[in-house]
Every structure is written in C-alpha cells, then in structure tokens.
C-alpha positions as CSV (number, residue, x, y, z in Angstrom):
1,M,-21.1,-10.9,22.7
2,L,-18.8,-7.2,22.4
3,D,-19.3,-5.8,19.0
4,F,-15.6,-5.2,18.8
5,A,-12.7,-7.5,18.6
6,I,-9.8,-5.1,19.2
7,S,-10.1,-1.9,21.6
8,V,-6.9,0.0,21.8
9,N,-6.5,2.7,24.5
10,N,-4.2,5.1,25.0
11,I,-1.2,2.9,24.1
12,F,2.5,4.3,24.3
13,K,5.9,2.4,23.8
14,R,8.8,3.1,24.8
15,Y,12.5,1.8,23.7
16,I,15.5,2.9,25.8
17,V,18.5,3.6,23.6
18,F,22.0,3.7,24.8
19,D,25.1,5.3,23.1
20,S,27.5,2.6,24.2
21,N,27.8,-0.9,26.0
22,R,29.7,1.6,28.9
23,S,26.4,3.8,29.8
24,K,24.3,1.0,29.5
25,L,26.5,-1.2,32.1
26,L,26.6,2.1,34.3
27,H,23.0,2.2,34.2
28,Y,22.3,-1.1,35.5
29,F,25.4,-0.9,38.2
30,F,24.1,2.0,39.8
31,L,20.6,0.7,40.3
32,L,19.3,2.7,37.1
33,K,20.3,6.2,38.8
34,N,22.8,6.7,36.1
35,N,20.8,8.2,33.1
36,K,24.1,9.4,31.1
37,G,24.5,8.1,27.6
38,M,20.8,7.3,27.5
39,R,18.1,8.3,25.8
40,E,13.9,7.6,25.1
41,V,12.6,6.6,21.7
42,W,8.6,6.5,21.8
43,A,7.5,4.2,19.0
44,L,4.0,4.6,19.8
45,K,2.2,7.8,21.3
46,D,-1.3,7.9,22.8
47,I,-2.7,5.3,20.1
48,N,-6.4,5.1,20.6
49,F,-9.2,2.8,18.1
50,Q,-11.5,0.1,17.9
51,I,-11.7,-2.1,15.2
52,K,-15.3,-3.8,15.0
53,R,-15.9,-7.8,14.4
54,G,-15.4,-8.6,10.7
55,E,-13.9,-5.6,9.8
56,A,-10.9,-5.0,7.5
57,V,-8.5,-2.3,8.4
58,A,-4.7,-1.5,7.1
59,I,-2.2,0.2,8.9
60,I,-0.2,2.5,6.6
61,G,2.4,4.9,6.9
62,R,6.4,5.2,6.2
63,N,9.1,3.2,7.7
64,G,9.7,4.2,11.2
65,G,6.1,5.0,12.0
66,G,5.2,2.4,14.5
67,K,3.3,0.0,12.2
68,S,5.1,-3.3,13.2
69,T,5.3,-2.2,16.8
70,L,1.5,-1.7,17.2
71,L,1.2,-5.3,15.6
72,E,3.6,-7.1,17.9
73,I,1.6,-5.4,20.9
74,L,-2.0,-6.8,19.3
75,A,-0.2,-10.1,19.0
76,G,0.8,-10.2,22.2
77,T,4.6,-10.4,21.6
78,L,5.5,-7.1,22.8
79,T,4.3,-5.0,26.2
80,P,3.0,-1.5,25.9
81,T,4.5,0.7,28.2
82,K,1.7,2.7,29.1
83,G,-2.4,1.8,27.9
84,S,-4.1,-0.9,27.5
85,I,-5.6,-3.4,24.7
86,K,-8.3,-5.4,24.3
87,V,-8.3,-8.5,22.0
88,H,-11.7,-10.9,21.3
89,G,-11.2,-14.0,19.7
90,R,-8.1,-16.3,18.2
91,V,-5.4,-14.6,17.1
92,S,-3.4,-15.7,13.7
93,A,-0.4,-13.2,13.0
94,L,1.9,-13.2,9.8
95,L,4.4,-10.7,11.3
96,E,8.2,-11.7,10.8
97,L,9.1,-14.5,7.9
98,G,9.6,-18.1,9.8
99,S,9.1,-16.4,13.4
100,G,7.9,-19.1,15.6
101,F,9.5,-21.6,13.2
102,N,12.4,-24.2,14.3
103,P,14.9,-24.1,11.2
104,Q,16.2,-27.9,12.5
105,Y,12.7,-29.3,12.0
106,S,10.9,-30.2,9.0
107,G,8.4,-28.3,7.3
108,R,5.7,-30.8,8.8
109,E,7.1,-30.5,12.4
110,N,6.8,-27.2,12.4
111,V,3.2,-27.2,11.2
112,L,2.5,-29.5,14.0
113,L,4.6,-26.8,16.4
114,N,2.7,-23.9,15.2
115,G,-0.5,-25.3,15.7
116,L,-0.2,-26.1,19.1
117,L,1.2,-22.8,19.6
118,L,-1.9,-21.1,18.2
119,G,-4.1,-23.3,20.4
120,L,-5.1,-25.9,18.5
121,C,-5.0,-29.9,19.6
122,K,-2.9,-32.1,18.0
123,D,-6.1,-34.1,16.3
124,D,-7.3,-31.0,14.9
125,I,-3.7,-30.2,13.1
126,L,-3.7,-33.5,11.8
127,S,-7.1,-33.6,10.3
128,R,-6.4,-30.4,8.3
129,F,-2.6,-31.2,7.5
130,D,-3.3,-32.3,3.7
131,E,-5.2,-29.0,3.4
132,I,-2.5,-26.8,4.5
133,E,0.0,-28.8,2.7
134,A,-1.8,-28.5,-0.4
135,F,-2.3,-24.7,0.1
136,A,1.4,-24.2,0.6
137,E,2.5,-25.9,-2.8
138,I,6.1,-26.7,-1.5
139,G,5.8,-30.5,-2.3
140,L,8.0,-32.5,-1.3
141,A,10.3,-29.9,0.5
142,I,7.7,-30.3,3.5
143,D,9.6,-33.4,5.1
144,Q,13.2,-30.9,4.5
145,P,14.2,-28.9,7.3
146,V,13.0,-25.3,7.2
147,K,16.5,-24.2,7.4
148,T,17.1,-25.3,3.5
149,Y,14.0,-23.2,2.4
150,S,13.9,-20.2,-0.1
151,T,11.9,-17.2,2.0
152,G,9.1,-17.6,-0.6
153,M,8.5,-21.3,0.8
154,I,8.7,-19.9,4.4
155,M,5.9,-17.1,3.7
156,R,3.8,-20.2,1.7
157,L,4.2,-22.4,4.5
158,A,3.9,-19.8,7.2
159,F,0.7,-18.6,5.4
160,A,-1.1,-21.8,5.0
161,V,-0.4,-22.6,8.7
162,Q,-1.9,-19.2,10.0
163,I,-5.0,-19.1,7.6
164,L,-5.8,-22.3,7.8
165,C,-6.0,-22.5,11.8
166,D,-9.5,-21.0,11.8
167,P,-8.3,-17.7,13.4
168,D,-10.7,-14.9,14.4
169,I,-8.3,-12.4,13.8
170,L,-5.8,-12.5,11.0
171,I,-2.6,-10.0,11.4
172,I,-0.5,-9.8,8.4
173,D,2.7,-7.5,8.1
174,E,4.2,-7.0,4.7
175,A,4.6,-11.2,4.5
176,L,2.7,-11.4,0.9
177,S,5.0,-9.3,-0.9
178,V,7.7,-12.1,-0.5
179,G,5.3,-14.5,-2.2
180,D,5.3,-14.8,-6.6
181,F,2.4,-13.4,-8.3
182,F,-0.1,-16.4,-8.3
183,F,0.3,-17.5,-4.8
184,Q,-0.7,-13.7,-3.6
185,Q,-3.6,-13.9,-6.1
186,K,-4.5,-17.1,-4.2
187,C,-3.9,-15.9,-0.8
188,L,-5.6,-12.9,-1.2
189,S,-8.5,-14.8,-2.9
190,Y,-8.8,-16.8,0.6
191,I,-8.4,-13.6,2.6
192,R,-11.2,-12.1,0.9
193,D,-13.3,-15.5,1.9
194,L,-12.2,-15.3,5.5
195,I,-13.7,-11.4,5.4
196,A,-16.7,-12.7,4.4
197,K,-17.3,-15.4,7.0
198,G,-16.7,-12.2,9.6
199,V,-13.1,-12.9,10.5
200,T,-11.2,-9.4,11.3
201,L,-8.6,-8.5,9.1
202,L,-5.7,-6.1,10.2
203,F,-3.4,-5.7,7.3
204,V,0.1,-3.8,7.2
205,S,1.4,-2.9,3.7
206,H,3.1,-0.3,1.3
207,D,1.0,-1.7,-1.5
208,M,-2.0,1.0,-1.7
209,G,-3.4,-0.9,-4.5
210,M,-3.8,-3.8,-2.5
211,V,-5.0,-1.8,0.9
212,R,-7.4,-0.1,-1.0
213,N,-8.8,-3.3,-2.6
214,L,-8.8,-5.1,0.6
215,C,-9.5,-2.4,3.3
216,P,-12.4,-0.2,3.3
217,R,-10.9,1.7,6.7
218,A,-7.3,2.6,7.4
219,I,-5.5,3.9,10.0
220,Y,-2.3,6.0,9.3
221,L,0.8,6.3,11.5
222,K,3.2,8.9,11.4
223,N,6.3,9.0,13.9
224,G,4.6,7.0,16.3
225,K,1.1,9.2,16.2
226,L,-2.5,8.2,14.8
227,I,-2.4,11.0,12.1
228,F,-5.9,9.5,10.3
229,D,-8.5,7.0,11.2
230,G,-11.0,6.6,8.0
231,N,-11.6,6.2,4.5
232,S,-8.6,4.0,3.0
233,H,-8.9,6.4,-0.2
234,T,-8.3,9.5,1.9
235,A,-5.3,7.7,3.7
236,S,-3.4,6.3,1.0
237,S,-3.7,10.1,-0.5
238,L,-2.0,11.1,2.5
239,F,0.5,7.8,2.1
240,Y,1.4,9.3,-1.5
241,E,1.5,12.6,-0.3
242,E,4.1,11.8,2.1
243,Q,6.3,9.3,-0.6
244,S,6.6,12.4,-2.6
245,P,10.2,13.8,-2.6
246,L,8.3,17.0,-3.8
247,S,6.0,16.7,-0.4
248,R,5.0,20.2,0.1
249,N,5.5,22.2,3.5
250,G,2.9,22.3,6.2
251,S,1.6,19.1,8.6
252,H,-0.5,16.4,7.4
253,E,-3.3,17.2,10.1
254,N,-3.6,20.4,7.9
255,K,-3.8,18.6,5.0
256,I,-6.2,16.1,5.9
257,S,-8.6,19.0,6.2
258,S,-7.7,20.5,3.3
259,S,-8.0,17.3,1.3
260,L,-11.9,17.1,2.6
261,S,-12.8,20.6,2.0
262,P,-13.3,22.6,-1.4
263,I,-10.1,24.0,-2.7
264,S,-10.6,28.1,-3.1
265,V,-8.9,29.8,-6.0
266,K,-9.2,33.5,-6.1
267,G,-8.9,35.1,-10.2
268,K,-10.3,37.9,-12.0
269,A,-13.7,36.2,-12.6
270,G,-13.9,35.8,-8.7
271,T,-13.4,32.6,-6.3
272,F,-13.6,29.2,-8.0
273,F,-14.2,26.3,-5.8
274,A,-13.2,22.6,-6.5
275,D,-15.9,21.0,-5.0
276,K,-14.7,17.9,-2.7
277,K,-16.6,15.5,-4.4
278,I,-13.8,15.7,-7.2
279,L,-11.1,15.2,-4.7
280,K,-12.3,12.3,-3.2
281,D,-11.0,9.7,-5.2
282,A,-7.4,11.1,-5.6
283,I,-4.6,9.3,-4.8
284,W,-2.4,12.5,-4.4
285,I,-3.2,16.1,-3.3
286,G,-1.1,19.0,-3.5
287,S,-0.9,21.7,-0.8
288,E,-3.6,24.3,-1.3
289,S,-2.2,27.7,-2.5
290,N,-3.6,30.8,-4.2
291,D,-0.8,32.5,-4.9
292,R,0.9,30.3,-7.5
293,E,0.7,28.1,-10.8
294,Q,0.3,24.3,-9.5
295,L,-0.3,20.6,-9.7
296,V,-3.7,20.2,-7.4
297,A,-4.7,16.4,-7.5
298,V,-4.2,13.1,-9.5
299,C,-6.9,10.7,-10.2
300,L,-6.9,7.5,-11.2
301,F,-10.1,5.7,-12.9
302,G,-10.9,2.5,-15.2
303,S,-12.9,2.5,-18.3
304,E,-16.1,2.8,-16.3
305,N,-15.1,5.9,-14.4
306,Q,-14.6,4.4,-11.0
307,P,-11.5,4.5,-9.0
308,K,-9.2,1.9,-10.0
309,M,-5.6,0.9,-9.0
310,I,-5.6,-2.7,-10.6
311,F,-6.2,-3.2,-14.0
312,Q,-5.7,-6.1,-16.5
313,I,-3.3,-5.9,-19.4
314,G,-5.0,-4.1,-22.3
315,E,-7.6,-2.6,-20.0
316,K,-8.3,1.5,-20.3
317,M,-6.6,3.7,-18.0
318,I,-8.1,7.3,-17.4
319,V,-5.6,9.6,-15.6
320,K,-7.2,12.7,-14.4
321,V,-5.0,15.8,-13.2
322,L,-6.0,18.7,-11.6
323,F,-4.1,21.9,-12.2
324,K,-3.6,25.6,-11.8
325,P,-2.4,26.8,-15.1
326,R,0.1,29.6,-15.7
327,K,-1.6,32.4,-17.6
328,K,-1.4,33.6,-21.1
329,I,1.3,30.7,-21.8
330,I,1.1,27.3,-23.1
331,N,0.3,24.7,-20.4
332,H,1.6,21.0,-20.7
333,I,0.9,18.2,-18.6
334,V,3.0,15.2,-18.9
335,I,2.2,11.8,-17.6
336,E,5.1,9.4,-17.0
337,I,5.0,5.9,-16.1
338,K,7.9,3.8,-14.5
339,N,8.3,0.2,-13.6
340,K,9.8,-1.5,-10.8
341,F,13.1,-1.0,-12.0
342,G,12.8,2.7,-12.3
343,N,12.8,2.3,-16.1
344,V,10.6,4.7,-18.1
345,I,7.9,2.6,-19.8
346,T,6.2,5.8,-21.3
347,S,6.2,9.5,-20.8
348,T,3.5,11.3,-22.8
349,G,0.8,14.1,-22.3
350,S,-0.9,17.0,-23.9
351,L,2.2,18.0,-26.3
352,Q,1.9,14.4,-27.6
353,S,-2.0,14.6,-28.0
354,K,-1.2,18.0,-29.9
355,I,-3.3,20.2,-27.6
356,F,-1.6,23.9,-27.0
357,K,-3.6,25.4,-24.6
358,R,-3.6,28.8,-23.2
359,F,-5.0,30.0,-20.5
360,D,-6.8,33.6,-19.6
361,T,-7.5,32.3,-16.0
362,T,-5.8,31.0,-12.7
363,N,-8.8,28.8,-12.0
364,I,-8.7,24.9,-11.5
365,Q,-8.3,23.1,-14.9
366,V,-8.8,19.2,-15.3
367,F,-6.5,17.4,-17.9
368,E,-7.6,14.0,-18.8
369,L,-5.8,11.2,-20.6
370,S,-6.7,7.7,-21.5
371,M,-4.6,5.1,-22.3
372,N,-4.8,1.3,-22.9
373,L,-2.3,-0.8,-20.6
374,M,-0.3,-3.1,-23.2
375,I,2.2,-3.6,-21.1
376,E,3.3,-6.6,-19.0
377,A,1.8,-7.6,-15.9
378,G,3.5,-5.9,-12.9
379,K,3.6,-3.0,-10.7
380,Y,4.2,0.3,-12.1
381,S,4.6,4.2,-10.6
382,L,3.1,7.5,-11.9
383,N,4.7,11.0,-12.1
384,V,2.7,14.1,-13.2
385,F,4.6,16.8,-14.5
386,M,3.3,20.3,-15.2
387,C,5.5,22.1,-17.6
388,S,5.6,25.2,-19.8
389,E,6.8,25.7,-23.2
390,T,9.6,27.9,-23.9
391,K,10.0,26.8,-27.7
392,K,9.4,23.9,-30.1
393,N,9.6,20.8,-28.3
394,Q,11.4,22.2,-25.2
395,G,10.1,23.8,-21.7
396,K,11.0,23.7,-18.0
397,V,8.9,22.0,-15.2
398,I,6.7,24.2,-12.8
399,D,5.3,21.8,-10.6
400,E,5.5,17.8,-10.4
401,T,4.2,15.4,-7.7
402,G,6.9,12.6,-7.4
403,S,6.5,9.0,-7.4
404,L,2.8,7.9,-7.0
405,G,1.2,4.5,-6.5
406,P,1.7,1.9,-7.3
407,F,-0.8,0.9,-9.7
408,E,-0.8,-2.8,-11.2
409,V,-1.4,-4.6,-14.2
410,K,-2.4,-8.2,-13.8
411,W,-2.9,-11.0,-16.1
412,D,-3.9,-14.9,-15.2
413,Y,-1.3,-16.4,-17.7
414,E,-2.6,-19.7,-16.4
415,K,-6.2,-19.6,-17.6
416,H,-5.9,-17.1,-20.5
417,T,-3.9,-16.4,-23.6
418,A,-2.2,-12.9,-23.4
419,P,-2.6,-10.3,-26.2
420,F,1.0,-10.3,-26.2
421,L,4.3,-11.5,-24.5
422,G,7.1,-9.3,-23.4
423,M,7.3,-5.9,-22.1
424,F,4.8,-3.9,-24.4
425,G,2.3,-4.8,-26.7
426,M,2.5,-3.7,-30.1
427,P,-0.5,-2.6,-33.2
428,T,-0.5,-5.6,-35.1
429,S,-2.1,-7.2,-37.8
430,S,-1.7,-11.0,-39.1
431,K,-3.3,-13.7,-41.3
432,F,-2.6,-17.3,-42.8
433,R,-2.5,-17.2,-46.8
434,A,-2.4,-20.2,-48.8
435,V,0.7,-21.0,-51.0
436,I,-0.6,-21.1,-55.0
437,K,0.7,-23.5,-57.0
438,K,1.6,-22.8,-60.6
C-alpha cells in the first residue's frame, strides 16, 4: 500500500477572463483565434506537495491565494490546466455549503442522495441514518425541504453526511465557521477522533488558532504560489504578518528565512543575537532591521509557558513582546485586545504596570505581560504598540503590529457554571448573613 494519500505534481490552473460578452463571442465565433479583450488569470502556479496517510494538513492564505481552487481540484470538481494529482481513498469534501443538496428535497432525501454520490449503497446509508440524524441535531426539520433551512442547519446536515460516511480523506473548506459554538466543539472532537483512526485531513481556515490546534503541518499559498510548507506555527506567523495593515516591505520568501534564523542587532556592545528558539513560537515576526527601533516578535503562552491560542475563561494568558528600544528615553509596550465587533476590551501595558524603563542599548529586549482572561467566551484580536512617552500620560507610537490572531476564549456553559455571566468578570466577594431578630 502506498504511504501517501494525496500527491500533487506541478499543478497549474488558468482561467480565461473576457472584458465583455462581445469579446467572448468574437473569440469563439472566430474559432478561438480572436484574443482581443481576453486575458489569462492563473489561480495556481506550479504547486507540488505530498500528504501522507493519516496526516492532518492545513492550507492557509489570504482570499485569492488559490486555496479553494486547489481543494476543488483535489475533490475532483475542477480539472487542472497542467499537472497531475493522485488521490488514494474515498474523499469526503465539505466545500460550499449545500453543494450537492437539492433545495426541493427534504433533508432525509438529500442524505440518501449524497450518500449515493459518495459511493455508498442504499442499505449502508439507511443503517447509519439514525446516527447522521442525531449528529446533525436539526430535529423534525429533517423531513422539511432544504430550501427552508438556515445556513447553520445546512452546515450541520452536510457535515454529518460527510464525516459519517467513513471517508479515507476529509476535505473541509471554512464550513465550520458557520456553526454555533457547541456544534463546532462537537465537530472538532469528531475530527480529532477521525485523525486518530488514520483519516487524512485537509483543512482550510482563516482561524489560525483552529489550524494550529488541528494540524501540525500547514501549506501557505499566496497569489497561487506555494510559499511555505512546514510547521503550522511558522506558517501561521507568516499569515499574521500578511494580515497586518503595517506589513513590512520585502517578500515572504525572505521573511521565512529570517524567521528561522537568528536576528542580529549591532550596538556599541557588539552584536546581539536573538536565538531562533525564542522566535519559533511567535504568532507574529517583524522584518529584520538593524538601523531603527521596532517591534521584533509577539508570542502568546499559557500558564505552563507553552504556546497557546485557545484559553478557558479566567485562565492566565502571557504575552511576550520582543522589541528593539529607543535609547535613553522611556519606552512603553501597549497591548490592546478587541472583540469580534472591533470594540476595545482592554488596553494595558508597561505604563499601567508603572514600569518606566530607559534603555542605554538597542539590543533586543523582552516585555512580558500576564493577564487573567475574565472575559466572555469568544474570539479576540491582539494589537501590540511600541510607544515613547513625551509627557505625563502622553506619547507617540514608534511601531505597531496591526491586528493579530484571533485567540479564543472558551467555556462549556452546559456542563460547568461560569465564573460570571456577561461581557466581563469583575473582582467580587459575597456571603449569606442571617437576620438577627431582637
């Protein structure tokens, strides 16, 4: 038996785009000889990789990077322009919500239809139907037309069909982002069980916390090119950096090299090296520059000093910031946290901790901040600022990372009593007291 589930060799995908319907008509009317108003768009360019059986691999990148196109080719719904793909095993692909569902049919009828399309016989589908229905948790809606379903209900049913049909290879493209919190937990738990049983996972998501949690390996695509294939922590750092509105100049190819190598800083005391062991767990890495003050890297850790992006309510989160200070003035590091609506949850740092530090060197320094996450369950972004104080409680920004993350705060509200309800937990004390009768 071959030891790989997927082999991708020199894949290219080209689309022909016309400026107008007239250009398209002339192109085909003159037997493809008229190319005026026509241009080529290459969605994928020379993609090569192999995925072993039982391996969990994420495909990441910004919109337009080529992720969905690649998954459609792997699922067999799209043909490459050049190159070859070998897929060994039954593929279950959850690409577009409701794809393969007939809106006029009931959920029950669509389960049978999709099972047959996946290569199962009718008896096999019927024998597992109760399990599929229970997993989807849509109740009596199973016998209603799919056109009456919400997007969440469609995702539940589609996911239940795909993963309970015993796939050898499971392909998921952002579908989990639609489900509610508890159903996401259920799906992720089931996916981990499938991986443990030897199922190959190919996972596309913009949620780097989920990527790092599920997949040790990640393939990073940009503008249709494979930029990086390796450790998901390093890949997610590149994704964060590209997401930043203040991304530094220079190619990601160069930044990959610098993120895996020591950063050197020249100062009066000689050359200082920030060893790559310090940087390997960073969620963001800035550009290498020896001639200016700047933020160098940002790391997130849990209470046991392990890299972490998913926390429980009340759990300690440690933020470590590597930076090159501005000499002979007070330098401050500010850490800002926003919720999914863009509201600032907190903004704190060295000033609030009453740390007023002057540096006589530009060697890399580390600022460490620890906070207990007494905030409601959800996803949050992180922004780090490096500032200099100009006068009391005022200053100017020297450098900033832009939005990083998201990191996630979780809580199982069904099984455990939360330490608080609402947006924030505040320090409190309480007691019962008997009424003394006179």
